[in-house]
C-alpha positions as CSV (number, residue, x, y, z in Angstrom):
1,X,-39.5,37.4,-103.3
2,X,-35.9,36.3,-103.4
3,X,-33.3,38.3,-105.2
4,X,-32.9,35.8,-108.1
5,X,-36.6,36.0,-108.9
6,X,-36.5,39.8,-108.8
7,X,-33.5,39.8,-111.1
8,X,-35.2,37.4,-113.6
9,X,-38.4,39.6,-113.6
10,X,-36.3,42.8,-114.1
11,X,-34.4,41.2,-117.0
12,X,-37.6,40.0,-118.6
13,X,-39.1,43.5,-118.3
14,X,-36.0,45.1,-119.7
15,X,-36.2,42.8,-122.8
16,X,-39.9,43.2,-123.3
17,X,-41.1,45.1,-126.2
18,X,-44.5,46.9,-126.0
19,X,-47.2,45.8,-128.4
20,X,-48.0,47.9,-131.5
21,X,-51.2,49.0,-129.8
22,X,-49.4,50.0,-126.6
23,X,-47.0,52.1,-128.6
24,X,-49.8,53.6,-130.6
25,X,-51.9,54.3,-127.5
26,X,-48.9,56.0,-125.8
27,X,-48.2,58.1,-128.8
28,X,-51.9,59.2,-129.1
29,X,-52.1,59.9,-125.4
30,X,-49.0,62.1,-125.5
31,X,-50.2,64.0,-128.6
32,X,-53.8,64.4,-127.3
33,X,-52.6,65.9,-124.1
34,X,-50.6,68.7,-125.6
35,X,-51.9,72.3,-125.8
36,X,-51.2,72.5,-129.5
37,X,-53.6,69.6,-130.1
38,X,-56.4,71.5,-128.3
39,X,-55.5,74.6,-130.3
40,X,-55.7,72.7,-133.5
41,X,-59.1,71.2,-132.5
42,X,-60.4,74.7,-131.7
43,X,-59.0,76.0,-135.1
44,X,-60.8,73.1,-136.9
45,X,-64.1,74.0,-135.3
46,X,-63.6,77.7,-136.1
47,X,-62.9,76.8,-139.8
48,X,-65.9,74.5,-139.9
49,X,-68.1,77.3,-138.4
50,X,-66.7,79.9,-140.9
51,X,-67.6,77.6,-143.8
52,X,-71.2,77.4,-142.7
53,X,-72.4,80.5,-144.6
54,X,-70.5,79.5,-147.8
55,X,-72.2,76.0,-147.7
56,X,-75.6,77.4,-146.8
57,X,-75.5,75.6,-143.5
58,X,-76.3,72.4,-145.5
59,X,-76.9,69.0,-144.2
60,X,-73.4,68.0,-145.4
61,X,-71.9,70.8,-143.4
62,X,-73.7,69.7,-140.2
63,X,-73.2,66.0,-140.9
64,X,-69.4,66.4,-141.5
65,X,-68.7,67.8,-138.0
66,X,-71.1,65.5,-136.3
67,X,-69.6,62.4,-137.9
68,X,-66.0,63.5,-137.5
69,X,-66.4,64.3,-133.8
70,X,-68.3,61.2,-133.0
71,X,-65.7,58.9,-134.7
72,X,-62.8,60.7,-133.1
73,X,-64.4,60.6,-129.6
74,X,-65.4,57.0,-129.9
75,X,-61.9,55.9,-130.8
76,X,-60.2,58.1,-128.3
77,X,-62.1,56.6,-125.5
78,X,-60.5,53.2,-126.1
79,X,-57.0,54.5,-126.7
80,X,-57.0,56.8,-123.7
81,X,-58.6,54.2,-121.4
82,X,-55.9,51.7,-122.4
83,X,-53.2,54.2,-121.4
84,X,-55.0,55.1,-118.2
85,X,-55.4,51.4,-117.2
86,X,-51.8,50.6,-117.8
87,X,-50.7,53.7,-115.8
88,X,-53.0,52.8,-112.9
89,X,-51.8,49.2,-112.9
90,X,-48.1,50.3,-113.0
91,X,-48.7,52.7,-110.2
92,X,-50.5,50.1,-108.1
93,X,-47.6,47.7,-108.5
94,X,-45.2,50.4,-107.4
95,X,-47.3,51.2,-104.3
96,X,-47.6,47.5,-103.5
97,X,-43.8,47.2,-103.6
98,X,-43.4,50.2,-101.3
99,X,-45.9,48.6,-98.8
100,X,-44.1,45.3,-99.0
101,X,-40.7,46.8,-98.4
102,X,-41.7,49.3,-95.7
103,X,-41.1,48.0,-92.1
104,X,-44.0,50.0,-90.7
105,X,-46.6,49.4,-93.5
106,X,-49.5,47.0,-93.2
107,X,-49.8,44.5,-96.0
108,X,-53.6,44.7,-95.7
109,X,-53.5,47.6,-98.0
110,X,-52.2,45.6,-100.9
111,X,-54.9,44.8,-103.5
112,X,-57.2,47.5,-102.2
113,X,-58.0,48.6,-105.7
114,X,-60.2,45.5,-106.1
115,X,-62.4,46.2,-103.1
116,X,-66.0,47.4,-103.2
117,X,-66.9,50.9,-102.2
118,X,-68.3,49.9,-98.9
119,X,-65.0,48.1,-97.9
120,X,-63.0,51.1,-99.0
121,X,-65.0,53.4,-96.8
122,X,-64.6,51.0,-93.8
123,X,-60.9,50.9,-94.3
124,X,-60.8,54.7,-94.6
125,X,-62.6,55.0,-91.3
126,X,-60.1,52.5,-89.7
127,X,-57.2,54.5,-91.0
128,X,-58.7,57.8,-89.8
129,X,-59.1,56.3,-86.3
130,X,-55.5,55.2,-86.4
131,X,-54.3,58.7,-87.4
132,X,-56.3,60.3,-84.7
133,X,-55.0,57.9,-82.1
134,X,-51.5,58.8,-83.2
135,X,-52.3,62.5,-82.7
136,X,-52.3,63.2,-86.5
137,X,-56.0,63.8,-87.3
138,X,-56.7,63.6,-91.0
139,X,-59.0,65.8,-93.0
140,X,-62.8,65.4,-92.4
141,X,-64.2,62.6,-94.5
142,X,-66.2,65.0,-96.7
143,X,-63.0,66.8,-97.8
144,X,-61.0,63.8,-98.6
145,X,-61.2,61.8,-101.8
146,X,-62.1,58.2,-101.5
147,X,-58.8,56.3,-100.9
148,X,-58.2,52.7,-102.0
149,X,-57.7,51.0,-98.6
150,X,-58.9,47.7,-97.2
151,X,-59.1,45.2,-94.4
152,X,-56.8,42.2,-94.6
153,X,-57.7,39.8,-97.4
154,X,-57.8,36.0,-96.9
155,X,-54.2,34.8,-97.0
156,X,-52.9,38.3,-96.2
157,X,-52.1,38.5,-92.5
158,X,-51.3,42.2,-92.4
159,X,-47.8,41.6,-91.1
160,X,-44.7,42.7,-93.0
């Protein structure tokens, strides 16, 4: 990419305003991940449990916690997944930029997140062989998490 295009993209990103949902999802993710939020959830369950004897362990008492936890869990899945997806995409863009600007990197790794599991395993094997050849053996396959790596994609020569 030439410098003018990069400057235009950077200016566009700087002026971009996140959507309301993105702002909401970020705020909820930040709050949900705090220890105080966990403590409040535990406190809520303890209060609910303590109210059981006073409410004669009624259907309402049981239904209340079941309904509340189901609704909260259902909604949190979408909010947290949205945040996780954006984080993963941003990280992938940063990694792709590092690969593109590194003189020794192979462009064949760009876009690896879209590969099938079989292709990722094959690329992992190729990278392990390359590491061993360079005298830097990697961890045994069983101890290593599956890494997003791939063979060159059509139109991607692997050259920098």
